[in-house]
NULOZA-353977 format. One line per 2 residues: number of its first residue (from 1); for each residue x, y, z of N, C-alpha, C. Coordinates in steps of 0.2 Angstrom, whole numbers, plus 5000, padded with zeros to 4 digits. Atoms other than C-alpha are relative to their C-alpha. Last residue first. Layout:
NUM	X:Y:Z:X:Y:Z:X:Y:Z; ...
END
This chain:
333	4999:5004:5007:5094:4499:4366:4993:4997:4999; 4999:5007:4999:5088:4511:4380:5001:4997:4993
331	4993:5001:5000:5089:4530:4376:5002:4992:5001; 4998:5001:5006:5071:4530:4371:5008:4999:4999
329	4995:4995:5000:5066:4527:4389:5003:4999:4993; 4994:5002:5004:5050:4518:4389:5004:5006:5000
327	4994:4995:4999:5035:4519:4401:5006:4997:4996; 4994:5002:5003:5018:4510:4396:5005:5005:5001
325	4996:4995:5002:5002:4513:4406:5007:4997:4998; 4993:5000:4997:4988:4501:4408:5004:5006:4997
323	5000:4996:4994:4969:4499:4407:5007:5000:5003; 4998:5004:4994:4969:4484:4395:5001:5004:5007
321	5003:5007:5000:4960:4491:4380:5001:4996:5007; 5007:5000:4998:4965:4509:4384:4996:4993:5001
319	5004:5005:5004:4983:4507:4383:4993:4999:5003; 5005:5003:4996:4992:4523:4389:4996:4995:4995
317	5005:5002:5005:5009:4528:4382:4994:4996:5004; 5006:5004:4997:5022:4536:4392:4995:5000:4995
315	5006:5000:5003:5039:4543:4386:4995:4995:5003; 5004:5006:4999:5055:4547:4396:4993:5001:4997
313	5001:5003:5007:5065:4561:4389:4996:4994:5000; 4996:5006:5001:5071:4565:4407:5000:4997:4993
311	4994:4999:4996:5066:4584:4409:5004:4993:4999; 4995:4997:5004:5054:4584:4394:5007:5001:5005
309	4997:4996:4994:5043:4571:4402:5006:5003:4997; 4993:5001:5000:5034:4564:4386:5002:5005:5006
307	4997:4994:4997:5016:4560:4384:5007:4999:5001; 4993:5001:4999:5006:4548:4373:5002:5007:5004
305	4997:4994:4997:4987:4544:4371:5008:4999:5002; 5004:4994:5002:4976:4532:4361:5004:5007:5002
303	4996:4995:4997:4988:4517:4362:4997:5007:4998; 5004:4994:5000:4974:4504:4360:5004:5006:5003
301	5006:5000:5005:4985:4489:4364:4996:5006:5001; 5005:5003:4998:5002:4492:4372:4994:5000:4996
299	5003:4997:4994:5016:4498:4361:4995:4995:5003; 5006:5004:4999:5029:4492:4349:4997:5003:5006
297	5000:5004:4995:5042:4506:4345:4993:4996:5001; 5007:5002:4997:5046:4516:4330:5001:4995:5005
295	5000:5007:4998:5061:4525:4322:4993:4999:5004; 4993:5002:4999:5066:4542:4314:5000:4992:5002
293	4999:5006:4995:5050:4548:4306:5007:4998:5000; 5000:5006:5003:5050:4566:4298:5001:4994:5005
291	5001:5006:4996:5047:4584:4302:5000:4994:4996; 5000:5006:5004:5055:4597:4291:4999:4994:5004
289	5004:4998:5006:5051:4614:4299:5000:4994:4995; 4998:4995:5004:5055:4607:4316:4996:5001:4994
287	5004:4995:5000:5052:4590:4324:5003:5006:4996; 4996:4994:5000:5061:4574:4320:4995:5006:5000
285	4998:4996:5006:5049:4560:4323:5004:5006:5002; 4996:4994:4998:5047:4545:4335:5002:5004:4994
283	4995:4998:5004:5033:4533:4331:5004:5006:5002; 4998:4993:4998:5024:4523:4343:5005:5002:4996
281	4993:4998:5002:5015:4507:4337:5001:5007:5002; 4997:5000:4994:5000:4497:4341:5007:5002:5000
279	4994:5005:5000:4997:4495:4322:5003:4999:5007; 5001:5005:5004:4980:4503:4319:5005:4994:5001
277	5004:5005:4997:4982:4514:4334:4998:4994:4996; 5004:5002:5006:4997:4523:4327:4996:4994:5003
275	5002:5007:4999:5004:4534:4342:4996:4998:4993; 5007:5002:5003:5014:4549:4338:4998:4993:5001
273	5002:5007:4999:5029:4556:4347:4993:4999:4998; 5007:5001:5000:5038:4572:4341:4999:4993:5001
271	5003:5006:5002:5056:4577:4344:4992:5000:5001; 5002:5000:5007:5067:4592:4345:4996:4994:4997
269	4996:5004:5004:5076:4587:4361:4998:5000:4993; 4993:5000:4998:5070:4601:4373:5004:4996:4995
267	4996:4994:5003:5054:4603:4363:5007:5000:5002; 4994:4999:4995:5048:4586:4367:5004:5005:4997
265	4994:4996:5003:5031:4586:4358:5005:5000:5006; 4997:4996:4995:5016:4574:4361:5007:5003:4997
263	4994:4997:5001:5004:4565:4350:5002:5004:5005; 4996:4996:4994:4990:4553:4351:5006:5003:4998
261	5005:4997:4995:4980:4548:4335:5003:5004:5005; 4997:4996:4994:4989:4541:4320:4995:5004:5004
259	5005:4997:4996:4978:4528:4310:5004:5004:5006; 5001:5003:4994:4992:4517:4303:4995:5003:5005
257	5005:5005:5000:5000:4526:4289:4999:4996:5007; 4999:5004:4994:5010:4541:4294:4994:4995:5000
255	5004:5006:5000:5013:4552:4278:5002:4996:5006; 4995:5006:4999:5021:4569:4282:4995:4994:5001
253	5004:5006:4999:5012:4584:4275:5005:4995:5001; 4997:5006:5001:5020:4602:4275:4995:4994:5002
251	4994:5000:5004:5016:4620:4274:5003:4993:4999; 4997:5007:5000:4998:4622:4280:5006:5001:4995
249	5000:5003:5007:4995:4641:4283:5003:4993:5001; 5001:5007:4999:4990:4652:4298:5000:4997:4993
247	5007:5002:5000:4998:4669:4293:4999:4993:5001; 5004:4994:4999:5014:4678:4296:4993:4999:5000
245	4998:4994:5002:5016:4667:4306:5004:5000:4993; 5005:4995:4997:5006:4652:4313:5002:5007:4997
243	4997:4994:4997:5015:4639:4302:4994:5005:5002; 5002:4993:5002:5006:4623:4300:5004:5005:5003
241	4996:4995:4997:5013:4605:4299:4997:5007:4998; 5001:4994:5004:5001:4591:4295:5004:5005:5004
239	4998:4995:4996:5005:4573:4301:5000:5006:4996; 4994:4995:5002:4997:4560:4290:5001:5004:5006
237	4993:5003:4999:4986:4545:4289:5005:5004:4999; 4996:4999:5006:4971:4555:4282:5007:4996:5000
235	5003:5003:5006:4958:4549:4294:5005:5000:4994; 5002:5007:4999:4969:4552:4309:4997:4997:4994
233	5006:5001:5005:4976:4569:4302:4999:4992:5001; 5001:5007:5002:4987:4573:4317:4994:5000:4996
231	5007:5003:4999:4990:4592:4318:5000:4993:4997; 5001:5006:5004:5007:4600:4321:4994:4996:5002
229	5005:5005:4998:5007:4618:4325:5001:4994:4996; 5002:5006:5004:5022:4630:4323:4995:4996:5004
227	5001:4999:5007:5026:4648:4328:4998:4994:4996; 5005:4995:5001:5026:4650:4347:4998:5000:4992
225	4998:4993:4999:5035:4634:4351:4995:5005:4998; 4994:5001:4997:5034:4615:4349:5004:5007:5000
223	4995:4995:5002:5016:4615:4347:5006:4999:5003; 4995:4998:4995:5004:4600:4348:5003:5006:4997
221	4995:4996:5002:4988:4594:4339:5005:5002:5006; 4996:4996:4994:4974:4582:4340:5006:5004:4997
219	5002:5001:4993:4960:4575:4329:5003:5004:5005; 4996:4998:4995:4960:4579:4310:4998:4998:5007
217	5003:5002:4993:4950:4569:4298:5005:5001:5005; 5006:5005:5001:4953:4573:4280:4997:4999:5006
215	5000:5007:5002:4965:4588:4281:4994:4996:5000; 4995:5004:4996:4965:4604:4292:5000:4992:4998
213	5002:5007:5001:4956:4617:4281:5006:4996:5004; 4999:5003:5006:4960:4635:4288:4998:4993:5000
211	5004:5006:5000:4955:4648:4301:5001:4996:4993; 5000:5004:5006:4965:4662:4306:4996:4994:5001
209	4994:4997:5005:4968:4676:4319:5000:4996:4994; 4998:5005:5005:4952:4674:4330:5005:5003:4995
207	5002:5000:5007:4952:4687:4343:5002:4995:4996; 5005:5005:5001:4953:4683:4362:4997:5001:4993
205	5005:4996:5003:4964:4699:4364:4993:4996:4999; 5000:4994:4997:4977:4690:4375:4994:5004:4998
203	5002:5001:4993:4975:4672:4370:4999:5006:5004; 4996:4996:4996:4975:4677:4351:4998:4999:5008
201	5003:4994:4996:4965:4664:4343:5006:5003:5003; 4995:4997:4996:4969:4651:4329:4997:5006:5003
199	5001:4993:4999:4957:4639:4320:5005:5002:5005; 4996:4997:4994:4960:4623:4312:4999:5007:5000
197	4997:4994:5001:4946:4615:4301:5005:5001:5006; 4994:5001:5003:4939:4598:4298:5004:5006:4999
195	5000:4995:5005:4921:4603:4302:5007:5000:4996; 5005:5001:5005:4919:4588:4312:5000:5004:4994
193	4999:5007:5002:4935:4588:4322:4994:4998:4995; 5007:5002:5001:4936:4607:4323:5000:4993:4997
191	5002:5004:5006:4954:4608:4328:4993:4999:5001; 5006:5004:4999:4959:4623:4340:4998:4996:4994
189	5002:5004:5006:4975:4632:4341:4995:4995:5002; 5003:5006:4999:4978:4645:4355:4997:4997:4993
187	5005:5002:5005:4991:4658:4352:4997:4994:5003; 5007:4997:4999:5000:4667:4366:4995:4999:4995
185	4999:4993:4998:5015:4655:4365:4993:5003:5002; 4994:4999:5003:5008:4640:4356:5002:5007:5002
183	4997:4993:5000:4994:4634:4367:5006:5000:4996; 4993:4999:4997:4984:4618:4362:5002:5007:5000
181	4999:4993:4998:4967:4611:4358:5007:5001:5003; 4993:4998:4998:4961:4595:4350:5001:5007:5001
179	4997:5006:4996:4942:4593:4349:5007:5002:5003; 4993:4999:4998:4932:4608:4344:5002:4994:5004
177	4997:5006:4996:4916:4600:4337:5007:5002:5001; 5005:5005:4997:4911:4613:4323:5004:4994:5003
175	5002:5005:5005:4924:4626:4321:4996:4995:5003; 4994:5005:5002:4925:4638:4336:4997:4996:4994
173	5002:5004:5005:4915:4654:4342:5006:4995:4997; 4998:4998:5007:4922:4660:4358:4997:4995:4995
171	5000:5005:5005:4914:4659:4375:5002:5002:4993; 5002:4998:5007:4917:4671:4389:5000:4993:4996
169	5002:4993:5001:4920:4672:4408:4997:5002:4993; 5000:4999:5007:4921:4654:4413:4997:5007:4999
167	5006:5001:5004:4923:4654:4432:5002:5001:4993; 5004:5005:4999:4936:4652:4446:4994:4999:4996
165	5001:5001:4993:4950:4663:4440:4995:4994:5001; 4996:4995:4996:4948:4667:4422:4998:4999:5007
163	5001:5000:4993:4941:4653:4411:5005:5005:5003; 4994:4996:4998:4938:4656:4392:4999:5000:5008
161	5001:4996:4994:4926:4643:4385:5007:5003:5003; 4995:5001:4995:4929:4638:4367:4999:5004:5006
159	4998:4994:4997:4913:4635:4357:5007:4998:5004; 4997:4996:5005:4905:4623:4345:5003:5006:5003
157	5003:4993:5001:4893:4618:4359:5003:5004:4994; 5007:5001:5000:4895:4599:4362:4997:5007:4998
155	5002:5003:5007:4914:4600:4358:4992:4999:4999; 5006:5003:4999:4917:4613:4371:4997:4997:4994
153	5004:5001:5006:4935:4616:4369:4994:4997:5002; 5003:5007:5000:4942:4623:4385:4996:5000:4994
151	5005:5001:5006:4954:4638:4387:4998:4993:4999; 5001:5007:5003:4962:4643:4403:4995:5000:4995
149	5007:5002:5001:4969:4661:4406:5000:4992:4998; 5003:5000:4994:4985:4669:4412:4993:4998:5000
147	5001:4993:4998:4991:4673:4394:4996:5000:5007; 4996:4995:5004:4990:4654:4389:4997:5007:5003
145	4999:4994:4996:4983:4638:4397:5004:5005:4996; 4993:4997:5000:4976:4623:4387:5000:5006:5004
143	4999:4993:4997:4961:4612:4387:5007:5002:4999; 4993:4998:5000:4953:4597:4378:5001:5007:5003
141	4996:5005:5003:4936:4589:4377:5007:5000:5001; 4993:4998:5000:4923:4599:4386:5004:4994:4999
139	4995:5004:5003:4906:4592:4381:5007:5002:5000; 5001:5007:5001:4894:4606:4385:5005:4996:4997
137	5005:5001:5005:4902:4623:4390:4998:4992:5000; 4999:4998:5007:4911:4626:4406:4995:4998:4995
135	5005:5001:5005:4908:4625:4425:5002:5003:4993; 5003:4994:5004:4924:4625:4434:4995:4998:4995
133	5003:5001:5006:4930:4612:4447:4997:5007:4997; 5006:4996:5000:4943:4612:4460:4997:4999:4993
131	5004:4999:5006:4956:4599:4465:4994:5005:5001; 5006:4996:4999:4970:4596:4477:4996:5002:4994
129	5006:5002:5003:4981:4582:4470:4994:5004:5002; 5004:5002:4994:4997:4585:4481:4993:4997:4997
127	5001:5007:5000:5010:4585:4467:4994:4997:5004; 4994:5005:4999:5003:4594:4458:5005:5003:5005
125	4994:4997:4998:4986:4603:4458:5005:4994:5001; 4997:5004:4995:4971:4596:4449:5007:5002:5001
123	4994:4997:5000:4959:4608:4439:5004:4996:5006; 4997:5001:4994:4943:4599:4434:5007:5002:5000
121	4993:5000:5000:4934:4607:4420:5003:4999:5007; 4995:4997:4995:4916:4603:4420:5007:4999:4998
119	4999:4993:5002:4902:4600:4407:5004:5004:5005; 5002:4995:4994:4898:4584:4417:5000:5007:4998
117	5007:5001:4999:4898:4572:4402:4998:5004:5005; 5004:4999:5005:4915:4578:4396:4993:5000:5002
115	5005:5005:4999:4925:4580:4412:4994:5000:4995; 5007:4998:5002:4939:4591:4405:4996:4994:5001
113	5004:5006:5001:4955:4587:4416:4993:5002:4998; 5007:4998:5002:4968:4601:4417:4996:4994:4997
111	5003:5004:5005:4983:4596:4427:4993:5002:4998; 5004:5006:4999:4991:4610:4437:4998:4996:4994
109	5007:5000:5000:5005:4610:4434:4996:5006:5000; 5002:5000:4993:5023:4611:4439:4993:4999:5000
107	4995:5004:4995:5028:4615:4421:4998:5001:5007; 4993:4998:5001:5012:4623:4413:5005:4996:5004
105	5001:4993:5001:4993:4621:4412:5007:5003:4999; 4997:4996:4995:4996:4603:4409:5000:5007:4999
103	4995:4995:5002:4984:4594:4398:5003:5003:5006; 4997:4996:4995:4973:4578:4400:5004:5005:4997
101	4994:4997:5001:4961:4569:4388:5002:5005:5006; 4996:5004:5006:4947:4557:4388:5007:5003:5000
99	4996:4996:5004:4941:4563:4405:5003:4996:4995; 4993:5001:5003:4928:4553:4414:5002:5005:4996
97	5001:5004:5006:4914:4561:4424:5007:4999:4997; 5007:5000:5000:4913:4571:4441:4998:4995:4994
95	5002:4995:5004:4932:4567:4444:4992:4999:4999; 5006:5001:5004:4940:4558:4458:4997:5006:4996
93	5004:4994:4999:4958:4561:4462:4994:4999:4996; 5006:5000:5004:4968:4545:4465:4996:5006:5001
91	5007:4997:4998:4985:4547:4473:4995:4999:4995; 5000:4995:4995:5003:4541:4473:4993:5002:5003
89	5006:4996:4999:5003:4526:4462:5000:5004:5006; 5004:5001:4994:5020:4519:4459:4995:5005:5000
87	5007:5001:5001:5026:4521:4441:4996:4998:5006; 5002:5007:4998:5044:4520:4447:4993:4998:4998
85	4994:5005:5000:5051:4535:4438:4999:4993:5001; 4998:5001:5007:5035:4545:4434:5006:4995:4999
83	4993:4998:5000:5028:4543:4451:5003:4998:4993; 4995:5005:5000:5010:4541:4447:5007:5004:5001
81	4993:4997:4999:4995:4552:4450:5005:4995:5001; 4996:5003:4996:4978:4544:4444:5007:5003:5000
79	4993:4998:5002:4965:4556:4438:5005:4996:5005; 4995:4998:4996:4948:4548:4441:5006:5002:4996
77	4997:4995:5003:4931:4542:4434:5005:5004:5005; 5005:4994:5000:4928:4526:4443:5004:5006:4997
75	5004:5004:4995:4930:4517:4431:5004:4999:5007; 5008:4999:5001:4935:4529:4417:4996:4997:5006
73	5003:5007:5000:4954:4532:4420:4992:5001:5000; 5007:5000:4999:4964:4548:4416:4997:4993:4999
71	5003:5004:5005:4983:4547:4419:4992:5000:5002; 5007:5001:4998:4994:4559:4428:4997:4996:4994
69	5004:5002:5006:5013:4557:4428:4993:4999:5002; 5006:5004:4999:5023:4566:4442:4997:4999:4993
67	4999:5007:5002:5041:4571:4440:4994:4996:5000; 5002:5004:4994:5037:4587:4450:5002:4993:4998
65	4998:4997:4994:5045:4599:4437:5000:4995:5006; 4993:5000:4999:5045:4589:4421:5002:5003:5007
63	4998:4993:4998:5026:4585:4422:5008:5000:5002; 4994:5001:4996:5020:4570:4412:5003:5007:5002
61	4995:4995:5001:5003:4570:4404:5006:4999:5005; 4994:5001:4996:4991:4556:4400:5004:5006:4999
59	4996:4994:4999:4973:4554:4394:5006:4999:5004; 4999:4997:5007:4968:4536:4390:5004:5006:5001
57	4994:4995:4999:4966:4523:4404:5001:5003:4993; 5001:4994:5005:4948:4515:4401:5006:5005:5001
55	5004:5001:5006:4949:4503:4416:5000:5007:4996; 5007:5000:4999:4963:4506:4429:4996:5000:4993
53	5002:4994:4997:4982:4509:4431:4992:5001:5001; 5007:4999:5000:4990:4493:4427:4999:5006:5004
51	5003:5000:4993:5009:4494:4424:4993:5002:4999; 5007:4999:5001:5020:4491:4408:4997:4999:5008
49	5004:5002:4994:5038:4494:4407:4993:5001:4999; 5001:4997:4993:5048:4497:4391:4997:4996:5005
47	4994:4998:4998:5044:4491:4373:4999:5003:5007; 4999:4992:5000:5028:4482:4370:5007:5001:5003
45	5000:4998:4993:5030:4463:4366:5001:5008:5000; 4993:4999:4997:5026:4461:4348:4999:5002:5007
43	4996:5006:5003:5010:4455:4338:5007:5000:5003; 4993:4998:5002:4998:4466:4349:5004:4993:4997
41	4995:5003:4994:4980:4461:4348:5007:5001:4998; 4999:5008:5000:4972:4472:4335:5004:4998:5006
39	4994:5003:5000:4968:4491:4339:4999:4992:5000; 5001:5005:4994:4951:4498:4335:5006:4996:4999
37	5001:5007:5003:4957:4513:4324:4999:4996:5006; 4994:5005:5000:4956:4530:4333:4998:4993:4997
35	4999:5003:4993:4941:4541:4329:5006:4996:4999; 4996:5006:5000:4938:4554:4315:5001:4997:5007
33	4993:4999:4998:4923:4565:4318:5004:4994:4999; 4998:5001:4993:4907:4562:4309:5007:5001:5001
31	4998:5007:4999:4903:4569:4292:5002:5000:5008; 4993:5001:5001:4894:4586:4293:5002:4993:5001
29	4999:5004:5006:4875:4585:4291:5007:4999:4999; 5003:5007:4999:4870:4592:4308:5001:4995:4995
27	4996:5004:4995:4883:4606:4307:4997:4993:5001; 5001:4997:4993:4873:4613:4292:5005:4995:5004
25	5005:4995:5000:4875:4612:4273:4998:5003:5007; 4999:4994:4996:4884:4596:4271:4995:5005:4999
23	5005:5000:4995:4882:4578:4265:5000:5006:5005; 5004:5007:5000:4893:4574:4251:4994:5000:5004
21	5006:4999:5005:4898:4593:4249:4996:4993:5000; 5006:4996:4997:4908:4591:4265:4994:5000:4996
19	5003:5003:4994:4919:4577:4259:4994:5003:5003; 5004:5006:5002:4921:4584:4242:4997:4997:5006
17	5007:4998:5002:4926:4601:4250:4996:4994:4997; 5005:4998:4995:4939:4592:4260:4994:5002:4997
15	5005:5006:4999:4948:4582:4246:4995:5003:5005; 5005:5000:5005:4956:4598:4239:4995:4995:5002
13	5006:4996:4998:4965:4600:4256:4995:5000:4995; 5003:5002:4994:4976:4585:4252:4994:5004:5002
11	5004:5006:5002:4979:4590:4234:4996:4997:5007; 5007:4998:5003:4984:4607:4240:4996:4994:4998
9	5004:4997:4994:4997:4600:4252:4994:5002:4997; 5002:5005:4995:5004:4588:4238:4995:5003:5005
7	5005:5003:5004:5005:4603:4225:4997:4994:5005; 5006:4996:5000:5014:4613:4238:4995:4997:4997
5	5004:5000:4993:5026:4599:4242:4994:5004:5000; 5003:5007:4999:5030:4597:4223:4997:5000:5007
3	5006:5000:5003:5033:4616:4222:4997:4993:5000; 4999:5001:5007:5046:4616:4236:4993:5000:4996
1	5003:5006:5002:5042:4624:4253:5001:4999:4992
END
């Protein structure tokens, strides 16, 4: 990384101590976590196809093996399983409480649905929808799978629950309010959305391998392989690139004005997809060591989550305000 980029990265991180010092000293006085912007009414017709799925549509994942798309809705709390090509609803799986975010344990599933207010992780099999529940810590927000285990960020307890088989066997100390969580090979990355920190853990040994500042107001993250993490700095209007090796380190910042929030990675095509909730917009970015914006698409209102089917390249965006899902093929004119 060049000297100018290093200076900019340090400048971003230098803002963090000032934020914390303004009202810090304990987790109770940390600033609140960043949230998506309240989206305005769309000024352009959304790209692609729009289908209603249910109130509070937010979390979404697309499975490249079964072709299923899973969407979390809030009323009633459910995971809606759709045919990714036609958007036809196949099944609704009830949850004990709403899930804001969904994750895939791997190609072919299952879908991981943290039911925040119930303190439960629902594990939904694909394509049939059979589900089981695992009791985890308070406020489970996001989940990932690595090294034969499931990992769940307990936002209400500042821990990460480690699930083996049918139960949580251990809890790891995490940055305050663990929100976004992702697997990068055998590494688990966790964003503490109140403490503004990124932590990394070895999924095999369960040891923490690094902890660094993560911008002004980080929320979510993805990986495109075992060596890199991309963190959305929602409050800082940026995408942050971290290397995992030889040590966890911020190496690049990409400006993304518009309150970036949802993020998905297409490893097959070397692309990232980020939603801008302030603008009802979806940005396609080049992935890799020098990420950068390529083009953008108008979205549905309140585009809090995005997913990509790595088999087809089709992209899905949920519109929380109107309870819809948007499907678009980037290859279309």
